[in-house]
N, C-alpha and C positions, 0 to 999 in steps of 0.2 A: 203722853209718853208713848203710847202705842203707835202714833202717827210717825214719830221719828224712826222707830224700828222698821216700819213699812218702807219709808223712804230709803233707808240704808239698803234694805234688801232689794228694792227696785234698782238702785244704783249698781249693786253687785250683779243682779241679773242682766242689766243692760250690758255690762262689760262682758259677762259670760256669753251672752248672745252675739256680741260683735267683735270680740277679740279674734285675731287670725290664728286659731289653734293649729290649723294645718301647716301654716308657714313656720310656726314655732317648732312643731314636731318634725317637719321635714328638715329644718336647719339642724336640729339636734342630731338627727340621723346622719345627715351628710358629714358633719364634723366628728361624729362618734361620741357625742356628749351623753354620758350615761349617769344614772343615779345609782348609788350604792345598793346592791342586792337585786335591782330590777332591770338594769341595763338602760337602754334608751326608753324613756317613759312613753306610754301611749297617750293619746289625746285625753282619754278618761283620767289617767294619772295626773296629767297637767291640770285638768279642771278641778280635780279633788284637792290638789296642792294649792291652787289659786284660792279656792274657797276658804281653806284653812288660813292662808296668809291674810286674806281680807278680814277674817274673824280676829286674828292677832293684831292687825293694824288698827281696826276699829276699837277693839278693847284697849289697846295701848294708848291711842290718842285721847281716850276718855279718862285716863288716869288723872287723879287730882294734881299730880306733880308736873303734868304736861300743860304748859301755859296755853291760854286761849290764842286764837289766830296762829296755831301751830300745826305741825304735821307729825305723823309717826309712820314708820314703814316696817314691814317684815319681808324678809327675802331669803330664799334658798333655792338651790338647783337651777339658777338662771331666772327665776321669776321674782318679781318685786312688786308688792302691793303697797300702795301709799294711801293714807287717809288724812284729810285736812279737816280741822274744825274751826268754826268762827269764834268770835268773842263771847258768844253765848254758850259755847260748848257743843254746838250742833255740828254733826258731820255735814260738810258742804260739798265735798268732792272726793272721789275715789279714782285711783289710776292703777292699771296693771301694766307692767313692762316685762319684756323678755330681754334681759341684759346679756349681750354677747361679750362685751368688754367695756371697761370704764377705767378712768384714772382720775385721781383727785390729789390736790396738794394745797397746803396752807401757806406756801411761800417760804417756809424755813428750809 
């Protein structure tokens, strides 16, 4: 059980080390994207929020009502963290996105 936790934390750390925080911060500043009460978030703010989103996504995908081979995401303030689990319930992939815009439809 300890091993799985370490792997999840390694995945989070890999993303934290390699995500282009500067580009995300610069883009938010250029378009005036601000968060309630703090204005344009600092890189430190972005990293703190990403860690919380990963925690939420990982906890969410582990819930018993979430089927195996599924994913769960948590998003706010332009950041979206996604966690996937395999048929054994182990976290197999994490992703962090800065979502500037999106659109979805179900065809109706």
